[in-house]
PyMOL CGO cylinders between C-alpha atoms (Angstrom):
from pymol import cmd
from pymol.cgo import CYLINDER

trace = [
    CYLINDER, 170.08, -71.49, 127.27, 171.71, -74.10, 125.01, 0.3, 1, 1, 1, 1, 1, 1,
    CYLINDER, 171.71, -74.10, 125.01, 173.91, -75.36, 127.85, 0.3, 1, 1, 1, 1, 1, 1,
    CYLINDER, 173.91, -75.36, 127.85, 170.90, -76.14, 130.09, 0.3, 1, 1, 1, 1, 1, 1,
    CYLINDER, 170.90, -76.14, 130.09, 170.34, -79.90, 130.11, 0.3, 1, 1, 1, 1, 1, 1,
    CYLINDER, 170.34, -79.90, 130.11, 166.96, -81.61, 130.09, 0.3, 1, 1, 1, 1, 1, 1,
    CYLINDER, 166.96, -81.61, 130.09, 167.84, -83.19, 133.46, 0.3, 1, 1, 1, 1, 1, 1,
    CYLINDER, 167.84, -83.19, 133.46, 168.20, -79.70, 134.96, 0.3, 1, 1, 1, 1, 1, 1,
    CYLINDER, 168.20, -79.70, 134.96, 164.64, -78.73, 134.07, 0.3, 1, 1, 1, 1, 1, 1,
    CYLINDER, 164.64, -78.73, 134.07, 162.58, -81.92, 134.02, 0.3, 1, 1, 1, 1, 1, 1,
    CYLINDER, 162.58, -81.92, 134.02, 160.13, -83.03, 136.68, 0.3, 1, 1, 1, 1, 1, 1,
    CYLINDER, 160.13, -83.03, 136.68, 161.79, -86.00, 138.35, 0.3, 1, 1, 1, 1, 1, 1,
    CYLINDER, 161.79, -86.00, 138.35, 158.96, -87.45, 140.45, 0.3, 1, 1, 1, 1, 1, 1,
    CYLINDER, 158.96, -87.45, 140.45, 156.81, -88.58, 137.56, 0.3, 1, 1, 1, 1, 1, 1,
    CYLINDER, 156.81, -88.58, 137.56, 153.32, -89.88, 138.24, 0.3, 1, 1, 1, 1, 1, 1,
    CYLINDER, 153.32, -89.88, 138.24, 152.86, -92.92, 135.98, 0.3, 1, 1, 1, 1, 1, 1,
    CYLINDER, 152.86, -92.92, 135.98, 150.26, -95.58, 135.27, 0.3, 1, 1, 1, 1, 1, 1,
    CYLINDER, 150.26, -95.58, 135.27, 150.07, -98.87, 133.43, 0.3, 1, 1, 1, 1, 1, 1,
    CYLINDER, 150.07, -98.87, 133.43, 147.93, -100.01, 130.49, 0.3, 1, 1, 1, 1, 1, 1,
    CYLINDER, 147.93, -100.01, 130.49, 145.44, -101.89, 132.66, 0.3, 1, 1, 1, 1, 1, 1,
    CYLINDER, 145.44, -101.89, 132.66, 144.54, -98.83, 134.76, 0.3, 1, 1, 1, 1, 1, 1,
    CYLINDER, 144.54, -98.83, 134.76, 141.21, -97.18, 134.04, 0.3, 1, 1, 1, 1, 1, 1,
    CYLINDER, 141.21, -97.18, 134.04, 140.39, -93.74, 132.72, 0.3, 1, 1, 1, 1, 1, 1,
    CYLINDER, 140.39, -93.74, 132.72, 138.85, -92.94, 136.10, 0.3, 1, 1, 1, 1, 1, 1,
    CYLINDER, 138.85, -92.94, 136.10, 142.19, -93.77, 137.76, 0.3, 1, 1, 1, 1, 1, 1,
    CYLINDER, 142.19, -93.77, 137.76, 144.03, -91.45, 135.35, 0.3, 1, 1, 1, 1, 1, 1,
    CYLINDER, 144.03, -91.45, 135.35, 141.55, -88.62, 135.92, 0.3, 1, 1, 1, 1, 1, 1,
    CYLINDER, 141.55, -88.62, 135.92, 142.05, -88.90, 139.67, 0.3, 1, 1, 1, 1, 1, 1,
    CYLINDER, 142.05, -88.90, 139.67, 145.84, -88.88, 139.26, 0.3, 1, 1, 1, 1, 1, 1,
    CYLINDER, 145.84, -88.88, 139.26, 145.62, -85.72, 137.17, 0.3, 1, 1, 1, 1, 1, 1,
    CYLINDER, 145.62, -85.72, 137.17, 143.22, -83.96, 139.55, 0.3, 1, 1, 1, 1, 1, 1,
    CYLINDER, 143.22, -83.96, 139.55, 145.03, -84.95, 142.75, 0.3, 1, 1, 1, 1, 1, 1,
    CYLINDER, 145.03, -84.95, 142.75, 148.47, -83.99, 141.40, 0.3, 1, 1, 1, 1, 1, 1,
    CYLINDER, 148.47, -83.99, 141.40, 147.53, -80.98, 139.23, 0.3, 1, 1, 1, 1, 1, 1,
    CYLINDER, 147.53, -80.98, 139.23, 149.07, -82.53, 136.13, 0.3, 1, 1, 1, 1, 1, 1,
    CYLINDER, 149.07, -82.53, 136.13, 147.95, -82.73, 132.51, 0.3, 1, 1, 1, 1, 1, 1,
    CYLINDER, 147.95, -82.73, 132.51, 149.86, -85.80, 131.32, 0.3, 1, 1, 1, 1, 1, 1,
    CYLINDER, 149.86, -85.80, 131.32, 150.48, -89.28, 132.68, 0.3, 1, 1, 1, 1, 1, 1,
    CYLINDER, 150.48, -89.28, 132.68, 153.11, -91.50, 131.06, 0.3, 1, 1, 1, 1, 1, 1,
    CYLINDER, 153.11, -91.50, 131.06, 152.08, -95.13, 130.69, 0.3, 1, 1, 1, 1, 1, 1,
    CYLINDER, 152.08, -95.13, 130.69, 154.94, -97.49, 131.53, 0.3, 1, 1, 1, 1, 1, 1,
    CYLINDER, 154.94, -97.49, 131.53, 155.55, -101.23, 131.50, 0.3, 1, 1, 1, 1, 1, 1,
    CYLINDER, 155.55, -101.23, 131.50, 156.73, -103.28, 134.47, 0.3, 1, 1, 1, 1, 1, 1,
    CYLINDER, 156.73, -103.28, 134.47, 160.32, -102.11, 133.89, 0.3, 1, 1, 1, 1, 1, 1,
    CYLINDER, 160.32, -102.11, 133.89, 159.37, -98.40, 133.86, 0.3, 1, 1, 1, 1, 1, 1,
    CYLINDER, 159.37, -98.40, 133.86, 159.85, -98.14, 130.10, 0.3, 1, 1, 1, 1, 1, 1,
    CYLINDER, 159.85, -98.14, 130.10, 157.38, -95.72, 128.46, 0.3, 1, 1, 1, 1, 1, 1,
    CYLINDER, 157.38, -95.72, 128.46, 154.79, -97.40, 126.23, 0.3, 1, 1, 1, 1, 1, 1,
    CYLINDER, 154.79, -97.40, 126.23, 152.35, -94.50, 125.88, 0.3, 1, 1, 1, 1, 1, 1,
    CYLINDER, 152.35, -94.50, 125.88, 151.03, -91.25, 127.30, 0.3, 1, 1, 1, 1, 1, 1,
    CYLINDER, 151.03, -91.25, 127.30, 147.61, -89.95, 128.28, 0.3, 1, 1, 1, 1, 1, 1,
    CYLINDER, 147.61, -89.95, 128.28, 146.95, -86.23, 128.36, 0.3, 1, 1, 1, 1, 1, 1,
    CYLINDER, 146.95, -86.23, 128.36, 143.93, -84.34, 129.62, 0.3, 1, 1, 1, 1, 1, 1,
    CYLINDER, 143.93, -84.34, 129.62, 142.93, -83.87, 125.98, 0.3, 1, 1, 1, 1, 1, 1,
    CYLINDER, 142.93, -83.87, 125.98, 142.57, -87.67, 125.62, 0.3, 1, 1, 1, 1, 1, 1,
    CYLINDER, 142.57, -87.67, 125.62, 140.03, -87.94, 128.43, 0.3, 1, 1, 1, 1, 1, 1,
    CYLINDER, 140.03, -87.94, 128.43, 136.74, -87.00, 126.84, 0.3, 1, 1, 1, 1, 1, 1,
    CYLINDER, 136.74, -87.00, 126.84, 133.46, -87.60, 128.65, 0.3, 1, 1, 1, 1, 1, 1,
    CYLINDER, 133.46, -87.60, 128.65, 132.38, -90.10, 126.00, 0.3, 1, 1, 1, 1, 1, 1,
    CYLINDER, 132.38, -90.10, 126.00, 134.61, -92.77, 127.56, 0.3, 1, 1, 1, 1, 1, 1,
    CYLINDER, 134.61, -92.77, 127.56, 133.28, -94.86, 130.44, 0.3, 1, 1, 1, 1, 1, 1,
    CYLINDER, 133.28, -94.86, 130.44, 135.25, -94.45, 133.69, 0.3, 1, 1, 1, 1, 1, 1,
    CYLINDER, 135.25, -94.45, 133.69, 136.08, -98.18, 133.58, 0.3, 1, 1, 1, 1, 1, 1,
    CYLINDER, 136.08, -98.18, 133.58, 137.64, -98.00, 130.11, 0.3, 1, 1, 1, 1, 1, 1,
    CYLINDER, 137.64, -98.00, 130.11, 141.24, -99.27, 130.19, 0.3, 1, 1, 1, 1, 1, 1,
    CYLINDER, 141.24, -99.27, 130.19, 143.79, -96.56, 129.55, 0.3, 1, 1, 1, 1, 1, 1,
    CYLINDER, 143.79, -96.56, 129.55, 145.21, -98.70, 126.74, 0.3, 1, 1, 1, 1, 1, 1,
    CYLINDER, 145.21, -98.70, 126.74, 142.11, -97.78, 124.70, 0.3, 1, 1, 1, 1, 1, 1,
    CYLINDER, 142.11, -97.78, 124.70, 142.81, -94.02, 124.81, 0.3, 1, 1, 1, 1, 1, 1,
    CYLINDER, 142.81, -94.02, 124.81, 146.55, -93.60, 125.29, 0.3, 1, 1, 1, 1, 1, 1,
    CYLINDER, 146.55, -93.60, 125.29, 148.81, -92.31, 122.56, 0.3, 1, 1, 1, 1, 1, 1,
    CYLINDER, 148.81, -92.31, 122.56, 151.29, -95.07, 121.84, 0.3, 1, 1, 1, 1, 1, 1,
    CYLINDER, 151.29, -95.07, 121.84, 153.66, -92.81, 119.92, 0.3, 1, 1, 1, 1, 1, 1,
    CYLINDER, 153.66, -92.81, 119.92, 155.70, -91.22, 122.68, 0.3, 1, 1, 1, 1, 1, 1,
    CYLINDER, 155.70, -91.22, 122.68, 158.49, -88.75, 122.14, 0.3, 1, 1, 1, 1, 1, 1,
    CYLINDER, 158.49, -88.75, 122.14, 161.54, -89.37, 124.28, 0.3, 1, 1, 1, 1, 1, 1,
    CYLINDER, 161.54, -89.37, 124.28, 164.72, -87.50, 124.90, 0.3, 1, 1, 1, 1, 1, 1,
    CYLINDER, 164.72, -87.50, 124.90, 167.82, -88.55, 126.86, 0.3, 1, 1, 1, 1, 1, 1,
    CYLINDER, 167.82, -88.55, 126.86, 168.30, -86.65, 130.11, 0.3, 1, 1, 1, 1, 1, 1,
    CYLINDER, 168.30, -86.65, 130.11, 171.73, -85.37, 129.05, 0.3, 1, 1, 1, 1, 1, 1,
    CYLINDER, 171.73, -85.37, 129.05, 170.43, -83.60, 125.91, 0.3, 1, 1, 1, 1, 1, 1,
    CYLINDER, 170.43, -83.60, 125.91, 170.09, -79.83, 125.84, 0.3, 1, 1, 1, 1, 1, 1,
    CYLINDER, 170.09, -79.83, 125.84, 166.70, -78.23, 126.42, 0.3, 1, 1, 1, 1, 1, 1,
    CYLINDER, 166.70, -78.23, 126.42, 166.94, -76.63, 122.98, 0.3, 1, 1, 1, 1, 1, 1,
    CYLINDER, 166.94, -76.63, 122.98, 166.69, -80.15, 121.51, 0.3, 1, 1, 1, 1, 1, 1,
    CYLINDER, 166.69, -80.15, 121.51, 163.58, -80.84, 123.60, 0.3, 1, 1, 1, 1, 1, 1,
    CYLINDER, 163.58, -80.84, 123.60, 162.06, -77.54, 122.43, 0.3, 1, 1, 1, 1, 1, 1,
    CYLINDER, 162.06, -77.54, 122.43, 162.74, -78.45, 118.81, 0.3, 1, 1, 1, 1, 1, 1,
    CYLINDER, 162.74, -78.45, 118.81, 161.17, -81.89, 119.30, 0.3, 1, 1, 1, 1, 1, 1,
    CYLINDER, 161.17, -81.89, 119.30, 158.04, -80.35, 120.83, 0.3, 1, 1, 1, 1, 1, 1,
    CYLINDER, 158.04, -80.35, 120.83, 157.74, -77.71, 118.14, 0.3, 1, 1, 1, 1, 1, 1,
    CYLINDER, 157.74, -77.71, 118.14, 158.33, -80.10, 115.23, 0.3, 1, 1, 1, 1, 1, 1,
    CYLINDER, 158.33, -80.10, 115.23, 155.77, -82.61, 116.48, 0.3, 1, 1, 1, 1, 1, 1,
    CYLINDER, 155.77, -82.61, 116.48, 153.32, -80.09, 117.98, 0.3, 1, 1, 1, 1, 1, 1,
    CYLINDER, 153.32, -80.09, 117.98, 153.37, -81.73, 121.41, 0.3, 1, 1, 1, 1, 1, 1,
    CYLINDER, 153.37, -81.73, 121.41, 153.52, -80.35, 124.94, 0.3, 1, 1, 1, 1, 1, 1,
    CYLINDER, 153.52, -80.35, 124.94, 155.25, -83.19, 126.81, 0.3, 1, 1, 1, 1, 1, 1,
    CYLINDER, 155.25, -83.19, 126.81, 158.46, -85.10, 126.21, 0.3, 1, 1, 1, 1, 1, 1,
    CYLINDER, 158.46, -85.10, 126.21, 159.37, -88.16, 128.24, 0.3, 1, 1, 1, 1, 1, 1,
    CYLINDER, 159.37, -88.16, 128.24, 162.92, -88.11, 129.57, 0.3, 1, 1, 1, 1, 1, 1,
    CYLINDER, 162.92, -88.11, 129.57, 164.79, -91.40, 129.59, 0.3, 1, 1, 1, 1, 1, 1,
    CYLINDER, 164.79, -91.40, 129.59, 168.04, -92.96, 130.69, 0.3, 1, 1, 1, 1, 1, 1,
    CYLINDER, 168.04, -92.96, 130.69, 168.78, -96.21, 128.84, 0.3, 1, 1, 1, 1, 1, 1,
    CYLINDER, 168.78, -96.21, 128.84, 165.07, -96.60, 127.91, 0.3, 1, 1, 1, 1, 1, 1,
    CYLINDER, 165.07, -96.60, 127.91, 163.85, -96.15, 131.52, 0.3, 1, 1, 1, 1, 1, 1,
    CYLINDER, 163.85, -96.15, 131.52, 161.63, -93.17, 132.34, 0.3, 1, 1, 1, 1, 1, 1,
    CYLINDER, 161.63, -93.17, 132.34, 163.44, -90.73, 134.63, 0.3, 1, 1, 1, 1, 1, 1,
    CYLINDER, 163.44, -90.73, 134.63, 161.46, -87.52, 134.07, 0.3, 1, 1, 1, 1, 1, 1,
    CYLINDER, 161.46, -87.52, 134.07, 159.01, -85.50, 132.04, 0.3, 1, 1, 1, 1, 1, 1,
    CYLINDER, 159.01, -85.50, 132.04, 159.46, -82.10, 130.45, 0.3, 1, 1, 1, 1, 1, 1,
    CYLINDER, 159.46, -82.10, 130.45, 156.55, -79.88, 129.46, 0.3, 1, 1, 1, 1, 1, 1,
    CYLINDER, 156.55, -79.88, 129.46, 156.25, -76.85, 127.25, 0.3, 1, 1, 1, 1, 1, 1,
    CYLINDER, 156.25, -76.85, 127.25, 155.44, -74.88, 130.41, 0.3, 1, 1, 1, 1, 1, 1,
    CYLINDER, 155.44, -74.88, 130.41, 158.81, -75.91, 131.88, 0.3, 1, 1, 1, 1, 1, 1,
    CYLINDER, 158.81, -75.91, 131.88, 160.49, -74.45, 128.79, 0.3, 1, 1, 1, 1, 1, 1,
    CYLINDER, 160.49, -74.45, 128.79, 158.44, -71.26, 129.00, 0.3, 1, 1, 1, 1, 1, 1,
    CYLINDER, 158.44, -71.26, 129.00, 159.51, -70.81, 132.62, 0.3, 1, 1, 1, 1, 1, 1,
    CYLINDER, 159.51, -70.81, 132.62, 163.14, -71.11, 131.52, 0.3, 1, 1, 1, 1, 1, 1,
    CYLINDER, 163.14, -71.11, 131.52, 162.63, -68.51, 128.79, 0.3, 1, 1, 1, 1, 1, 1,
    CYLINDER, 162.63, -68.51, 128.79, 161.01, -66.18, 131.30, 0.3, 1, 1, 1, 1, 1, 1,
    CYLINDER, 161.01, -66.18, 131.30, 164.01, -66.52, 133.64, 0.3, 1, 1, 1, 1, 1, 1,
    CYLINDER, 164.01, -66.52, 133.64, 166.42, -65.64, 130.81, 0.3, 1, 1, 1, 1, 1, 1,
    CYLINDER, 166.42, -65.64, 130.81, 164.94, -62.35, 129.70, 0.3, 1, 1, 1, 1, 1, 1,
    CYLINDER, 164.94, -62.35, 129.70, 166.99, -60.70, 127.04, 0.3, 1, 1, 1, 1, 1, 1,
    CYLINDER, 166.99, -60.70, 127.04, 167.57, -57.21, 125.70, 0.3, 1, 1, 1, 1, 1, 1,
    CYLINDER, 167.57, -57.21, 125.70, 166.74, -56.97, 121.97, 0.3, 1, 1, 1, 1, 1, 1,
    CYLINDER, 166.74, -56.97, 121.97, 169.83, -56.42, 119.81, 0.3, 1, 1, 1, 1, 1, 1,
    CYLINDER, 169.83, -56.42, 119.81, 168.09, -53.76, 117.74, 0.3, 1, 1, 1, 1, 1, 1,
    CYLINDER, 168.09, -53.76, 117.74, 167.12, -51.57, 120.69, 0.3, 1, 1, 1, 1, 1, 1,
    CYLINDER, 167.12, -51.57, 120.69, 168.02, -47.92, 120.19, 0.3, 1, 1, 1, 1, 1, 1,
]
cmd.load_cgo(trace, "trace")
């Protein structure tokens, strides 16, 4: 599994938004695309934040700008890194999404579910099996 690159597993057609979009807009993106995270990018497609379904509580008005609820600390990984590095990043920071970049620009997103699917495909036989 160590030789599998992030680019091999990431979702490439990433649904994004910008800081000025509203929470209602983000909710619709998530519902219409069956996703749980929307990267927030600037005009040059550089990640500046992320909004997950956990960020969208009912206490926020639908017209609230996404900049008020997004997490500005985004975890990025270059597309050529191994998936084991992405898994370590997720585990160490207790996150479920890593933004994949090429020279700062967003090129994909990798979720913990993507990694679980890879693990499932690579079933192994325990070494201590008798």
